[in-house]
PDB file as gemmi writes it, atoms N, CA and C in Angstrom:
CRYST1    1.000    1.000    1.000  90.00  90.00  90.00 P 1                      
ATOM      1  N   UNK A   1     -70.929-126.925 -46.733  1.00  0.00           N  
ATOM      2  CA  UNK A   1     -71.612-126.977 -45.072  1.00  0.00           C  
ATOM      3  C   UNK A   1     -72.487-126.462 -45.257  1.00  0.00           C  
ATOM      4  N   UNK A   2     -73.083-125.944 -46.093  1.00  0.00           N  
ATOM      5  CA  UNK A   2     -74.689-125.392 -45.502  1.00  0.00           C  
ATOM      6  C   UNK A   2     -75.648-126.720 -46.151  1.00  0.00           C  
ATOM      7  N   UNK A   3     -75.227-126.944 -47.385  1.00  0.00           N  
ATOM      8  CA  UNK A   3     -76.339-128.310 -47.660  1.00  0.00           C  
ATOM      9  C   UNK A   3     -75.980-129.547 -47.092  1.00  0.00           C  
ATOM     10  N   UNK A   4     -75.084-129.591 -46.220  1.00  0.00           N  
ATOM     11  CA  UNK A   4     -74.947-130.519 -45.613  1.00  0.00           C  
ATOM     12  C   UNK A   4     -75.891-130.456 -44.211  1.00  0.00           C  
ATOM     13  N   UNK A   5     -75.801-129.770 -43.798  1.00  0.00           N  
ATOM     14  CA  UNK A   5     -76.944-128.969 -42.696  1.00  0.00           C  
ATOM     15  C   UNK A   5     -78.291-129.134 -42.988  1.00  0.00           C  
ATOM     16  N   UNK A   6     -78.977-128.638 -44.239  1.00  0.00           N  
ATOM     17  CA  UNK A   6     -79.866-128.841 -44.937  1.00  0.00           C  
ATOM     18  C   UNK A   6     -80.210-129.859 -45.024  1.00  0.00           C  
ATOM     19  N   UNK A   7     -79.541-131.045 -45.486  1.00  0.00           N  
ATOM     20  CA  UNK A   7     -79.822-132.609 -45.740  1.00  0.00           C  
ATOM     21  C   UNK A   7     -80.026-133.078 -44.222  1.00  0.00           C  
ATOM     22  N   UNK A   8     -79.232-132.918 -43.767  1.00  0.00           N  
ATOM     23  CA  UNK A   8     -78.963-133.590 -42.318  1.00  0.00           C  
ATOM     24  C   UNK A   8     -80.480-133.017 -41.903  1.00  0.00           C  
ATOM     25  N   UNK A   9     -81.165-132.140 -42.040  1.00  0.00           N  
ATOM     26  CA  UNK A   9     -82.035-132.044 -40.902  1.00  0.00           C  
ATOM     27  C   UNK A   9     -83.275-132.244 -41.681  1.00  0.00           C  
ATOM     28  N   UNK A  10     -83.385-132.456 -43.132  1.00  0.00           N  
ATOM     29  CA  UNK A  10     -84.870-132.959 -43.953  1.00  0.00           C  
ATOM     30  C   UNK A  10     -85.114-133.748 -43.368  1.00  0.00           C  
ATOM     31  N   UNK A  11     -86.626-133.415 -43.002  1.00  0.00           N  
ATOM     32  CA  UNK A  11     -87.307-134.628 -42.862  1.00  0.00           C  
ATOM     33  C   UNK A  11     -87.177-134.925 -41.250  1.00  0.00           C  
ATOM     34  N   UNK A  12     -86.226-134.498 -41.082  1.00  0.00           N  
ATOM     35  CA  UNK A  12     -86.045-135.072 -39.603  1.00  0.00           C  
ATOM     36  C   UNK A  12     -86.088-134.356 -38.024  1.00  0.00           C  
ATOM     37  N   UNK A  13     -85.886-133.099 -38.638  1.00  0.00           N  
ATOM     38  CA  UNK A  13     -86.234-131.493 -37.505  1.00  0.00           C  
ATOM     39  C   UNK A  13     -86.969-130.510 -38.438  1.00  0.00           C  
ATOM     40  N   UNK A  14     -87.052-129.466 -37.650  1.00  0.00           N  
ATOM     41  CA  UNK A  14     -87.301-128.094 -38.113  1.00  0.00           C  
ATOM     42  C   UNK A  14     -86.165-127.382 -38.215  1.00  0.00           C  
ATOM     43  N   UNK A  15     -86.226-126.259 -39.046  1.00  0.00           N  
ATOM     44  CA  UNK A  15     -85.111-125.454 -39.656  1.00  0.00           C  
ATOM     45  C   UNK A  15     -86.005-124.146 -39.771  1.00  0.00           C  
ATOM     46  N   UNK A  16     -85.481-122.990 -39.447  1.00  0.00           N  
ATOM     47  CA  UNK A  16     -86.173-121.671 -40.010  1.00  0.00           C  
ATOM     48  C   UNK A  16     -84.821-121.064 -40.273  1.00  0.00           C  
ATOM     49  N   UNK A  17     -85.013-120.423 -41.341  1.00  0.00           N  
ATOM     50  CA  UNK A  17     -84.311-119.521 -41.992  1.00  0.00           C  
ATOM     51  C   UNK A  17     -84.195-118.142 -42.394  1.00  0.00           C  
ATOM     52  N   UNK A  18     -83.528-117.316 -42.752  1.00  0.00           N  
ATOM     53  CA  UNK A  18     -83.959-115.893 -43.327  1.00  0.00           C  
ATOM     54  C   UNK A  18     -82.907-115.951 -44.391  1.00  0.00           C  
ATOM     55  N   UNK A  19     -83.743-114.918 -45.406  1.00  0.00           N  
ATOM     56  CA  UNK A  19     -82.608-114.284 -46.369  1.00  0.00           C  
ATOM     57  C   UNK A  19     -83.175-113.249 -47.085  1.00  0.00           C  
ATOM     58  N   UNK A  20     -82.093-112.630 -47.061  1.00  0.00           N  
ATOM     59  CA  UNK A  20     -82.387-110.956 -48.155  1.00  0.00           C  
ATOM     60  C   UNK A  20     -82.443-111.532 -49.672  1.00  0.00           C  
ATOM     61  N   UNK A  21     -82.110-112.735 -50.474  1.00  0.00           N  
ATOM     62  CA  UNK A  21     -81.843-113.146 -51.396  1.00  0.00           C  
ATOM     63  C   UNK A  21     -83.182-113.799 -52.014  1.00  0.00           C  
ATOM     64  N   UNK A  22     -84.085-113.840 -52.849  1.00  0.00           N  
ATOM     65  CA  UNK A  22     -84.678-114.817 -53.811  1.00  0.00           C  
ATOM     66  C   UNK A  22     -84.342-115.662 -54.155  1.00  0.00           C  
ATOM     67  N   UNK A  23     -84.712-116.992 -54.007  1.00  0.00           N  
ATOM     68  CA  UNK A  23     -84.111-118.403 -54.413  1.00  0.00           C  
ATOM     69  C   UNK A  23     -83.143-118.056 -55.795  1.00  0.00           C  
ATOM     70  N   UNK A  24     -83.942-117.306 -56.747  1.00  0.00           N  
ATOM     71  CA  UNK A  24     -83.272-117.470 -57.847  1.00  0.00           C  
ATOM     72  C   UNK A  24     -81.854-116.912 -57.912  1.00  0.00           C  
ATOM     73  N   UNK A  25     -81.512-116.135 -57.016  1.00  0.00           N  
ATOM     74  CA  UNK A  25     -79.810-115.683 -56.548  1.00  0.00           C  
ATOM     75  C   UNK A  25     -79.171-116.657 -56.035  1.00  0.00           C  
ATOM     76  N   UNK A  26     -79.734-117.850 -55.334  1.00  0.00           N  
ATOM     77  CA  UNK A  26     -78.909-118.851 -54.501  1.00  0.00           C  
ATOM     78  C   UNK A  26     -77.895-119.368 -55.643  1.00  0.00           C  
ATOM     79  N   UNK A  27     -78.196-119.863 -56.581  1.00  0.00           N  
ATOM     80  CA  UNK A  27     -76.918-120.235 -57.520  1.00  0.00           C  
ATOM     81  C   UNK A  27     -75.507-119.554 -57.134  1.00  0.00           C  
ATOM     82  N   UNK A  28     -76.013-118.230 -57.549  1.00  0.00           N  
ATOM     83  CA  UNK A  28     -74.789-117.194 -57.669  1.00  0.00           C  
ATOM     84  C   UNK A  28     -74.007-117.439 -56.376  1.00  0.00           C  
ATOM     85  N   UNK A  29     -74.661-117.211 -55.229  1.00  0.00           N  
ATOM     86  CA  UNK A  29     -74.354-117.242 -53.475  1.00  0.00           C  
ATOM     87  C   UNK A  29     -73.158-118.310 -53.565  1.00  0.00           C  
ATOM     88  N   UNK A  30     -73.760-119.672 -54.205  1.00  0.00           N  
ATOM     89  CA  UNK A  30     -73.364-121.028 -53.549  1.00  0.00           C  
ATOM     90  C   UNK A  30     -72.187-121.299 -54.795  1.00  0.00           C  
ATOM     91  N   UNK A  31     -72.348-120.617 -55.570  1.00  0.00           N  
ATOM     92  CA  UNK A  31     -71.602-120.897 -57.258  1.00  0.00           C  
ATOM     93  C   UNK A  31     -71.890-122.040 -57.835  1.00  0.00           C  
ATOM     94  N   UNK A  32     -72.805-122.970 -57.644  1.00  0.00           N  
ATOM     95  CA  UNK A  32     -73.219-123.844 -58.260  1.00  0.00           C  
ATOM     96  C   UNK A  32     -75.266-124.261 -58.115  1.00  0.00           C  
ATOM     97  N   UNK A  33     -75.605-123.852 -59.393  1.00  0.00           N  
ATOM     98  CA  UNK A  33     -77.101-123.926 -59.279  1.00  0.00           C  
ATOM     99  C   UNK A  33     -77.370-125.124 -58.902  1.00  0.00           C  
ATOM    100  N   UNK A  34     -76.791-126.432 -59.182  1.00  0.00           N  
ATOM    101  CA  UNK A  34     -77.495-127.668 -59.318  1.00  0.00           C  
ATOM    102  C   UNK A  34     -77.489-127.814 -57.201  1.00  0.00           C  
ATOM    103  N   UNK A  35     -76.150-127.829 -56.627  1.00  0.00           N  
ATOM    104  CA  UNK A  35     -76.450-127.604 -55.356  1.00  0.00           C  
ATOM    105  C   UNK A  35     -77.402-126.604 -54.665  1.00  0.00           C  
ATOM    106  N   UNK A  36     -77.860-125.435 -55.136  1.00  0.00           N  
ATOM    107  CA  UNK A  36     -78.730-124.363 -54.855  1.00  0.00           C  
ATOM    108  C   UNK A  36     -80.024-125.076 -55.004  1.00  0.00           C  
ATOM    109  N   UNK A  37     -80.517-125.506 -56.032  1.00  0.00           N  
ATOM    110  CA  UNK A  37     -81.528-126.252 -56.328  1.00  0.00           C  
ATOM    111  C   UNK A  37     -81.682-127.021 -55.436  1.00  0.00           C  
ATOM    112  N   UNK A  38     -81.181-128.128 -55.339  1.00  0.00           N  
ATOM    113  CA  UNK A  38     -80.991-129.161 -54.354  1.00  0.00           C  
ATOM    114  C   UNK A  38     -81.492-128.860 -52.616  1.00  0.00           C  
ATOM    115  N   UNK A  39     -80.599-127.856 -52.285  1.00  0.00           N  
ATOM    116  CA  UNK A  39     -81.414-127.152 -50.999  1.00  0.00           C  
ATOM    117  C   UNK A  39     -82.720-126.701 -51.029  1.00  0.00           C  
ATOM    118  N   UNK A  40     -83.084-125.606 -51.904  1.00  0.00           N  
ATOM    119  CA  UNK A  40     -84.374-125.212 -51.999  1.00  0.00           C  
ATOM    120  C   UNK A  40     -85.371-126.356 -52.057  1.00  0.00           C  
ATOM    121  N   UNK A  41     -84.983-127.242 -52.782  1.00  0.00           N  
ATOM    122  CA  UNK A  41     -86.078-128.138 -52.837  1.00  0.00           C  
ATOM    123  C   UNK A  41     -86.198-128.859 -51.719  1.00  0.00           C  
ATOM    124  N   UNK A  42     -84.964-129.094 -50.861  1.00  0.00           N  
ATOM    125  CA  UNK A  42     -85.253-129.802 -49.299  1.00  0.00           C  
ATOM    126  C   UNK A  42     -85.761-128.352 -48.364  1.00  0.00           C  
ATOM    127  N   UNK A  43     -85.632-127.589 -48.767  1.00  0.00           N  
ATOM    128  CA  UNK A  43     -85.750-126.407 -47.536  1.00  0.00           C  
ATOM    129  C   UNK A  43     -87.426-126.490 -47.740  1.00  0.00           C  
ATOM    130  N   UNK A  44     -88.007-126.022 -49.040  1.00  0.00           N  
ATOM    131  CA  UNK A  44     -89.374-125.293 -49.355  1.00  0.00           C  
ATOM    132  C   UNK A  44     -90.123-126.948 -49.370  1.00  0.00           C  
ATOM    133  N   UNK A  45     -90.100-127.998 -49.310  1.00  0.00           N  
ATOM    134  CA  UNK A  45     -90.768-129.227 -48.754  1.00  0.00           C  
ATOM    135  C   UNK A  45     -91.719-129.122 -47.666  1.00  0.00           C  
ATOM    136  N   UNK A  46     -92.583-129.390 -47.850  1.00  0.00           N  
ATOM    137  CA  UNK A  46     -93.196-129.067 -46.354  1.00  0.00           C  
ATOM    138  C   UNK A  46     -93.276-127.886 -45.633  1.00  0.00           C  
ATOM    139  N   UNK A  47     -92.679-126.876 -46.030  1.00  0.00           N  
ATOM    140  CA  UNK A  47     -92.741-125.607 -46.018  1.00  0.00           C  
ATOM    141  C   UNK A  47     -93.701-124.599 -45.830  1.00  0.00           C  
ATOM    142  N   UNK A  48     -93.574-123.528 -45.293  1.00  0.00           N  
ATOM    143  CA  UNK A  48     -94.415-122.085 -44.976  1.00  0.00           C  
ATOM    144  C   UNK A  48     -92.857-121.403 -45.374  1.00  0.00           C  
ATOM    145  N   UNK A  49     -93.424-120.899 -46.981  1.00  0.00           N  
ATOM    146  CA  UNK A  49     -92.730-119.823 -47.040  1.00  0.00           C  
ATOM    147  C   UNK A  49     -93.044-119.026 -47.110  1.00  0.00           C  
ATOM    148  N   UNK A  50     -92.775-117.541 -46.021  1.00  0.00           N  
ATOM    149  CA  UNK A  50     -93.026-116.108 -46.112  1.00  0.00           C  
ATOM    150  C   UNK A  50     -92.168-115.207 -46.913  1.00  0.00           C  
ATOM    151  N   UNK A  51     -92.719-114.148 -47.980  1.00  0.00           N  
ATOM    152  CA  UNK A  51     -91.864-113.687 -48.539  1.00  0.00           C  
ATOM    153  C   UNK A  51     -92.799-112.039 -48.046  1.00  0.00           C  
ATOM    154  N   UNK A  52     -91.432-111.066 -47.500  1.00  0.00           N  
ATOM    155  CA  UNK A  52     -91.648-109.729 -47.070  1.00  0.00           C  
ATOM    156  C   UNK A  52     -91.416-108.809 -48.063  1.00  0.00           C  
ATOM    157  N   UNK A  53     -92.216-107.543 -48.292  1.00  0.00           N  
ATOM    158  CA  UNK A  53     -91.717-106.732 -49.126  1.00  0.00           C  
ATOM    159  C   UNK A  53     -92.256-105.663 -48.504  1.00  0.00           C  
ATOM    160  N   UNK A  54     -91.068-104.269 -48.972  1.00  0.00           N  
ATOM    161  CA  UNK A  54     -91.281-102.959 -48.497  1.00  0.00           C  
ATOM    162  C   UNK A  54     -89.965-102.572 -47.943  1.00  0.00           C  
ATOM    163  N   UNK A  55     -90.265-101.454 -47.656  1.00  0.00           N  
ATOM    164  CA  UNK A  55     -89.109-100.948 -46.658  1.00  0.00           C  
ATOM    165  C   UNK A  55     -88.650-101.925 -45.774  1.00  0.00           C  
ATOM    166  N   UNK A  56     -87.321-101.978 -44.909  1.00  0.00           N  
ATOM    167  CA  UNK A  56     -86.684-102.484 -44.361  1.00  0.00           C  
ATOM    168  C   UNK A  56     -86.953-101.551 -42.525  1.00  0.00           C  
ATOM    169  N   UNK A  57     -87.210-102.970 -41.772  1.00  0.00           N  
ATOM    170  CA  UNK A  57     -87.458-101.933 -40.747  1.00  0.00           C  
ATOM    171  C   UNK A  57     -86.440-101.269 -39.765  1.00  0.00           C  
ATOM    172  N   UNK A  58     -85.269-102.226 -40.027  1.00  0.00           N  
ATOM    173  CA  UNK A  58     -83.982-101.670 -39.690  1.00  0.00           C  
ATOM    174  C   UNK A  58     -83.188-100.358 -40.386  1.00  0.00           C  
ATOM    175  N   UNK A  59     -83.604-100.552 -41.439  1.00  0.00           N  
ATOM    176  CA  UNK A  59     -83.014 -98.865 -42.428  1.00  0.00           C  
ATOM    177  C   UNK A  59     -83.780 -97.958 -41.375  1.00  0.00           C  
ATOM    178  N   UNK A  60     -84.914 -97.643 -40.909  1.00  0.00           N  
ATOM    179  CA  UNK A  60     -86.020 -96.952 -41.058  1.00  0.00           C  
ATOM    180  C   UNK A  60     -85.324 -96.129 -40.439  1.00  0.00           C  
ATOM    181  N   UNK A  61     -84.471 -95.640 -39.584  1.00  0.00           N  
ATOM    182  CA  UNK A  61     -83.712 -95.038 -38.516  1.00  0.00           C  
ATOM    183  C   UNK A  61     -82.423 -94.504 -38.913  1.00  0.00           C  
ATOM    184  N   UNK A  62     -82.176 -95.304 -40.392  1.00  0.00           N  
ATOM    185  CA  UNK A  62     -80.834 -95.487 -40.828  1.00  0.00           C  
ATOM    186  C   UNK A  62     -80.598 -93.809 -41.549  1.00  0.00           C  
ATOM    187  N   UNK A  63     -79.226 -93.257 -41.255  1.00  0.00           N  
ATOM    188  CA  UNK A  63     -79.165 -91.899 -42.013  1.00  0.00           C  
ATOM    189  C   UNK A  63     -77.741 -91.973 -42.694  1.00  0.00           C  
ATOM    190  N   UNK A  64     -77.942 -91.828 -43.841  1.00  0.00           N  
ATOM    191  CA  UNK A  64     -76.731 -91.911 -44.486  1.00  0.00           C  
ATOM    192  C   UNK A  64     -75.349 -91.029 -43.841  1.00  0.00           C  
ATOM    193  N   UNK A  65     -74.310 -91.641 -43.953  1.00  0.00           N  
ATOM    194  CA  UNK A  65     -73.181 -91.173 -43.650  1.00  0.00           C  
ATOM    195  C   UNK A  65     -72.975 -89.548 -44.523  1.00  0.00           C  
ATOM    196  N   UNK A  66     -72.353 -88.447 -43.548  1.00  0.00           N  
ATOM    197  CA  UNK A  66     -71.888 -87.350 -44.208  1.00  0.00           C  
ATOM    198  C   UNK A  66     -70.706 -87.211 -44.910  1.00  0.00           C  
ATOM    199  N   UNK A  67     -70.807 -86.371 -45.877  1.00  0.00           N  
ATOM    200  CA  UNK A  67     -69.551 -86.695 -46.763  1.00  0.00           C  
ATOM    201  C   UNK A  67     -69.000 -85.733 -46.694  1.00  0.00           C  
ATOM    202  N   UNK A  68     -67.503 -85.053 -46.241  1.00  0.00           N  
ATOM    203  CA  UNK A  68     -67.191 -84.006 -46.342  1.00  0.00           C  
ATOM    204  C   UNK A  68     -65.919 -83.456 -47.276  1.00  0.00           C  
ATOM    205  N   UNK A  69     -66.272 -82.552 -47.904  1.00  0.00           N  
ATOM    206  CA  UNK A  69     -65.237 -81.983 -49.054  1.00  0.00           C  
ATOM    207  C   UNK A  69     -64.132 -81.723 -48.230  1.00  0.00           C  
ATOM    208  N   UNK A  70     -63.015 -81.896 -48.883  1.00  0.00           N  
ATOM    209  CA  UNK A  70     -61.559 -80.963 -48.635  1.00  0.00           C  
ATOM    210  C   UNK A  70     -60.855 -79.937 -49.672  1.00  0.00           C  
TER     211      UNK A  70                                                      
END                                                                             
């Protein structure tokens, strides 16, 4: 279904996406390297890809759960 969404919007409308996985891992996620490659091709054609590195802002305040010994 995701491939159909990407294909239907390809060169017709804008699409904003976020992912915590690099493109190299998309084949694992979607279970088909060919479909993942086709989606990536359509997504990055005419795209501005912004890659962010560093620590997660959302996890900045995260505290690990305390473990209790029994």
